[in-house]
C-alpha positions as CSV (number, residue, x, y, z in Angstrom):
1,X,36.3,28.9,-30.9
2,X,34.8,31.7,-33.2
3,X,31.7,33.0,-31.3
4,X,29.1,34.9,-34.1
5,X,25.9,34.8,-32.6
6,X,25.3,38.1,-31.1
7,X,23.2,36.8,-28.0
8,X,26.3,34.5,-27.4
9,X,28.7,37.0,-27.9
10,X,26.9,38.8,-25.4
11,X,26.5,36.5,-22.6
12,X,30.4,35.4,-22.7
13,X,31.5,38.9,-23.2
14,X,28.8,41.5,-21.7
15,X,29.0,43.5,-25.2
16,X,25.5,44.8,-26.1
17,X,26.3,46.1,-29.6
18,X,25.7,44.1,-33.0
19,X,27.9,43.3,-35.9
20,X,30.6,41.7,-33.5
21,X,32.7,38.7,-33.3
22,X,34.4,37.0,-30.3
23,X,37.5,34.7,-30.5
24,X,37.9,32.9,-27.1
25,X,40.7,30.6,-26.4
26,X,44.5,30.5,-27.0
27,X,45.0,33.7,-25.5
28,X,43.0,36.7,-24.2
29,X,39.5,36.6,-25.7
30,X,39.2,38.9,-28.6
31,X,36.1,41.1,-29.4
32,X,36.4,41.9,-33.0
33,X,34.0,44.8,-34.0
34,X,33.9,48.2,-36.1
35,X,34.1,52.0,-35.5
36,X,30.4,52.2,-34.5
37,X,31.1,50.1,-31.5
38,X,34.6,51.2,-30.7
39,X,33.8,53.4,-27.7
40,X,30.9,50.9,-26.6
41,X,33.2,48.2,-26.6
42,X,36.1,50.1,-24.6
43,X,33.7,50.7,-22.0
44,X,31.9,47.3,-21.6
45,X,34.3,45.0,-22.1
46,X,37.8,46.6,-20.7
47,X,38.7,42.8,-19.9
48,X,38.8,41.6,-23.4
49,X,41.3,42.6,-26.4
50,X,39.8,44.4,-29.0
51,X,40.0,45.0,-32.9
52,X,38.2,47.5,-34.6
53,X,38.4,46.2,-38.2
54,X,38.8,48.6,-41.2
55,X,38.8,46.2,-43.5
56,X,36.1,42.9,-43.9
57,X,35.2,40.8,-40.7
58,X,37.1,38.0,-42.0
59,X,40.0,39.8,-42.8
60,X,40.2,41.0,-39.4
61,X,39.8,37.6,-38.0
62,X,42.2,36.3,-40.1
63,X,45.2,38.8,-38.8
64,X,44.2,37.6,-35.3
65,X,44.2,33.9,-36.2
66,X,47.9,34.4,-38.3
67,X,49.1,36.3,-35.2
68,X,47.8,34.0,-32.6
69,X,48.9,30.8,-34.6
70,X,45.5,29.3,-34.3
71,X,45.5,25.8,-36.6
72,X,41.8,24.9,-35.5
73,X,38.9,27.4,-35.5
74,X,35.8,25.7,-33.8
75,X,32.4,27.6,-35.0
76,X,28.5,27.3,-34.0
77,X,26.8,25.5,-36.7
78,X,23.6,26.9,-35.6
79,X,24.4,30.4,-36.4
80,X,27.4,30.1,-39.2
81,X,25.7,30.0,-42.6
82,X,26.8,27.4,-45.4
83,X,27.9,30.8,-47.1
84,X,29.5,32.3,-44.2
85,X,31.5,28.9,-43.7
86,X,32.6,29.0,-47.1
87,X,33.8,32.5,-46.6
88,X,35.6,31.7,-43.2
89,X,37.5,28.8,-45.3
90,X,38.8,31.0,-48.2
91,X,39.7,33.9,-46.0
92,X,41.6,31.8,-43.3
93,X,43.4,29.5,-45.7
94,X,44.3,26.0,-45.6
95,X,46.3,26.2,-42.3
96,X,43.4,26.8,-40.6
97,X,40.8,23.7,-40.1
98,X,37.3,24.8,-39.4
99,X,35.0,22.7,-36.8
100,X,31.7,22.9,-36.0
101,X,30.8,22.5,-32.5
102,X,27.8,21.6,-31.1
103,X,25.8,22.6,-27.9
104,X,28.8,24.5,-26.2
105,X,27.1,27.9,-25.7
106,X,23.5,26.1,-25.0
107,X,25.1,24.3,-22.4
108,X,26.2,27.1,-20.8
109,X,23.2,28.9,-21.0
110,X,20.7,26.8,-19.6
111,X,21.7,27.2,-16.0
112,X,21.4,30.8,-14.9
113,X,23.9,32.2,-12.2
114,X,22.8,34.6,-9.6
115,X,23.4,37.8,-11.7
116,X,21.1,36.5,-14.6
117,X,18.4,35.5,-12.2
118,X,18.7,39.0,-10.9
119,X,18.5,40.2,-14.6
120,X,15.2,38.2,-15.2
121,X,13.6,39.5,-11.9
122,X,14.4,43.3,-13.0
123,X,12.6,42.4,-16.6
124,X,9.7,40.8,-14.7
125,X,9.4,43.9,-12.5
126,X,9.2,46.2,-15.5
127,X,6.6,43.9,-17.3
128,X,4.4,43.7,-14.5
129,X,4.6,47.3,-13.4
130,X,3.6,48.2,-17.5
131,X,0.8,45.5,-17.5
132,X,-0.8,46.9,-14.4
133,X,-0.9,50.3,-16.0
134,X,-1.9,48.8,-19.1
135,X,-5.2,47.5,-17.7
136,X,-6.4,51.1,-16.4
137,X,-6.2,52.1,-19.9
138,X,-8.3,49.2,-21.6
139,X,-11.6,50.5,-23.1
140,X,-14.1,48.8,-25.1
141,X,-14.1,49.4,-28.6
142,X,-10.2,49.5,-28.7
143,X,-8.5,47.6,-31.4
144,X,-5.6,44.8,-31.0
145,X,-3.2,46.8,-32.6
146,X,-4.0,49.9,-30.3
147,X,-3.8,47.8,-27.2
148,X,-0.7,46.2,-28.2
149,X,1.1,49.7,-28.9
150,X,-0.4,50.6,-25.4
151,X,1.3,47.9,-23.4
152,X,4.8,48.5,-25.5
153,X,4.8,52.0,-24.5
154,X,4.1,51.3,-20.8
155,X,7.0,48.6,-20.9
156,X,9.3,51.3,-22.4
157,X,8.4,54.2,-19.7
158,X,9.0,51.5,-16.8
159,X,12.2,50.9,-18.0
160,X,12.4,48.3,-20.9
161,X,15.2,48.4,-23.4
162,X,12.6,46.9,-25.9
163,X,9.7,44.4,-25.9
164,X,10.9,40.7,-25.2
165,X,9.0,39.8,-28.5
166,X,6.2,41.4,-30.6
167,X,3.4,41.5,-28.2
168,X,0.3,39.6,-28.7
169,X,-3.0,41.1,-27.9
170,X,-5.8,38.7,-28.9
171,X,-9.5,39.2,-28.7
172,X,-12.0,36.8,-28.7
173,X,-11.8,34.2,-31.7
174,X,-8.0,36.0,-32.4
175,X,-7.3,34.3,-29.3
176,X,-7.6,30.8,-30.3
177,X,-4.3,31.4,-32.4
178,X,-1.5,30.8,-30.2
179,X,1.2,33.0,-32.0
180,X,-1.3,35.6,-33.6
181,X,-0.2,39.2,-34.4
182,X,-2.4,41.7,-33.6
183,X,-5.0,43.2,-35.9
184,X,-8.1,45.4,-36.3
185,X,-10.4,43.3,-34.0
186,X,-12.0,45.5,-31.2
187,X,-12.7,44.5,-27.8
188,X,-16.4,44.4,-26.9
189,X,-18.4,44.0,-23.7
190,X,-17.9,40.2,-22.5
191,X,-14.9,39.9,-24.8
192,X,-12.1,37.3,-23.8
193,X,-8.5,39.4,-24.2
194,X,-5.5,37.3,-24.1
195,X,-2.2,39.3,-23.5
196,X,1.3,37.7,-23.9
197,X,4.0,39.9,-23.7
198,X,7.6,40.5,-21.9
199,X,10.3,43.1,-21.3
200,X,14.1,43.1,-22.3
201,X,16.0,44.4,-19.4
202,X,19.6,44.5,-19.5
203,X,19.9,41.8,-22.1
204,X,17.7,39.2,-20.7
205,X,13.6,38.8,-21.0
206,X,10.6,37.6,-19.2
207,X,7.5,36.0,-20.6
208,X,3.9,36.3,-19.1
209,X,0.7,35.6,-20.5
210,X,-2.6,36.6,-19.0
211,X,-6.3,36.5,-20.0
212,X,-8.3,39.5,-19.3
213,X,-12.3,39.8,-19.6
214,X,-14.2,42.8,-20.6
215,X,-16.6,43.5,-17.7
216,X,-17.9,39.5,-17.3
217,X,-16.7,36.0,-17.5
218,X,-19.2,34.2,-19.7
219,X,-19.8,30.5,-17.9
220,X,-18.4,28.4,-20.4
221,X,-15.1,30.8,-20.6
222,X,-15.0,30.5,-16.7
223,X,-14.7,26.6,-17.4
224,X,-12.0,26.2,-19.5
225,X,-10.2,29.3,-17.6
226,X,-10.4,26.9,-14.2
227,X,-9.2,24.2,-16.3
228,X,-5.9,26.0,-17.9
229,X,-5.4,27.3,-14.2
230,X,-5.2,24.0,-12.5
231,X,-3.3,22.5,-15.5
232,X,-0.7,25.2,-14.8
233,X,-0.7,24.8,-11.0
234,X,0.1,21.0,-11.6
235,X,2.8,21.7,-14.0
236,X,4.6,24.4,-11.6
237,X,4.2,21.8,-8.7
238,X,5.8,19.1,-10.9
239,X,8.7,21.5,-11.9
240,X,11.3,20.4,-9.3
241,X,14.9,19.5,-9.6
242,X,15.7,16.0,-11.3
243,X,11.9,16.1,-12.8
244,X,11.9,14.8,-16.4
245,X,11.1,17.4,-18.6
246,X,8.2,15.1,-20.1
247,X,6.9,14.5,-16.8
248,X,6.3,18.4,-16.2
249,X,4.7,18.7,-19.6
250,X,2.6,15.6,-18.5
251,X,1.5,17.2,-15.2
252,X,-0.2,19.8,-17.3
253,X,-1.6,17.9,-20.6
254,X,-3.0,14.9,-18.7
255,X,-5.5,17.3,-17.1
256,X,-6.6,18.9,-20.1
257,X,-7.0,15.4,-22.1
258,X,-9.1,13.9,-19.1
259,X,-11.5,17.1,-19.3
260,X,-11.7,16.4,-23.3
261,X,-9.6,19.2,-24.6
262,X,-6.0,17.2,-25.6
263,X,-6.8,18.4,-29.2
264,X,-6.8,21.7,-28.4
265,X,-3.7,22.0,-26.4
266,X,-1.2,21.3,-28.8
267,X,2.0,23.3,-28.0
268,X,4.7,22.3,-25.2
269,X,4.0,23.4,-21.8
270,X,7.0,25.6,-21.5
271,X,10.5,26.5,-22.4
272,X,13.6,27.8,-21.1
273,X,14.3,31.8,-21.1
274,X,17.1,33.8,-20.4
275,X,18.7,36.1,-22.8
276,X,16.2,34.6,-25.7
277,X,12.7,34.0,-25.2
278,X,13.0,30.5,-26.1
279,X,15.9,28.5,-25.0
280,X,16.6,25.2,-23.5
281,X,15.1,23.4,-22.1
282,X,11.7,22.8,-23.9
283,X,8.9,21.5,-21.6
284,X,7.1,18.7,-24.3
285,X,6.3,15.4,-25.2
286,X,9.2,13.6,-26.6
287,X,12.1,15.7,-25.2
288,X,14.9,14.0,-23.1
289,X,16.4,15.6,-19.8
290,X,15.6,16.6,-16.7
291,X,15.3,19.9,-14.8
292,X,18.3,21.1,-12.8
293,X,18.8,24.3,-10.0
294,X,19.2,27.4,-12.1
295,X,17.1,26.4,-14.8
296,X,14.4,29.3,-15.8
297,X,11.4,27.9,-17.4
298,X,7.9,29.0,-18.4
299,X,4.7,27.2,-17.5
300,X,2.0,27.9,-20.2
301,X,-0.4,25.5,-20.9
302,X,-3.6,26.7,-23.2
303,X,-6.6,25.5,-24.4
304,X,-8.0,27.2,-27.9
305,X,-11.1,26.8,-29.3
306,X,-11.1,27.7,-32.8
307,X,-13.6,30.4,-34.0
308,X,-14.3,31.4,-30.5
309,X,-11.5,32.1,-27.9
310,X,-8.3,30.6,-26.5
311,X,-7.1,30.7,-22.8
312,X,-3.6,30.3,-21.9
313,X,-1.7,31.3,-18.4
314,X,1.8,31.7,-18.5
315,X,4.4,32.3,-15.6
316,X,8.2,32.4,-15.4
317,X,9.7,29.7,-12.7
318,X,13.2,29.2,-11.2
319,X,14.4,25.9,-10.5
320,X,15.8,26.0,-7.1
321,X,17.4,23.0,-5.0
322,X,14.2,23.3,-3.0
323,X,11.6,23.4,-5.6
324,X,10.0,25.8,-8.0
325,X,10.0,29.5,-7.6
326,X,7.5,31.6,-9.4
327,X,9.3,34.8,-10.5
328,X,6.2,36.6,-11.8
329,X,3.5,37.7,-9.5
330,X,0.5,39.2,-11.3
331,X,-2.5,38.0,-10.3
332,X,-4.6,35.3,-12.2
333,X,-7.8,34.6,-9.9
334,X,-10.4,34.6,-12.5
335,X,-12.2,37.5,-10.6
336,X,-9.3,39.5,-10.5
337,X,-8.9,39.4,-14.3
338,X,-12.3,41.4,-14.8
339,X,-11.8,44.8,-16.3
340,X,-14.7,47.1,-14.9
341,X,-15.2,48.7,-18.0
């Protein structure tokens, strides 16, 4: 099988570079790369056969395939474009049958082993340390762009290889847009400040959301916050081995709907994470499947009031044989989220 997705190449091989493919099966796994990553590949992947190409990637692959007498080659249809498939067919010739193989890598990645969980824990520790430092630098009048840059900077200083995704910092009405990109809106006394962030460390990520309050919590904001906190607690409690994915979503959603905010909660309650921020499984309506030990998921219900504010609380949860283990530890009691500024 040919692995072309950099995330899957890294998962199977431990290689952290780019622009490289992995051939598995029919002999020793083989990493195909170029001179930019030759030394890195030797250091990170001594257990693999390695080909440092001097021509195109497909020509290098064709040479290995011929040498190993490969007659059928699987590929991931999610990461191989129509154009790349056509080039593979032309470069490998008629003697090699190409076959789309779905779900193999996602099934392997959905349950994390001990080393992967440890890597996620390290990412959590870095992100949480940075967030606590970030809180101390927040000031009235700071723009969302500046605040996002401050948090990204502190994650790097704390040991992150990079932010896990573009950090979301949203003030007041901006927080009503779940995937908002920070702009020029400035923090005011009494503002709602939604912060969605994560760190990438050693190839693995975390994903957290907290809502801060500038100086005070307005009463109507406090009631929405309490509802979201209650919904999240119910979903975390429901996240046990064997639980249907839709049941975990329903545990949060039913409470929000009963309070009259069903239309203001339109995304799923959570998603898997590991090497990517969004992985299987999804905790959402209409999704089939059940939680299993080793899965790591986010639990992140939210309520978004257009033109006013939004509240989302997100934690990362490991499914263990005995139940859910919350990997994230940042405070979320409403009074603890008030900034003294």
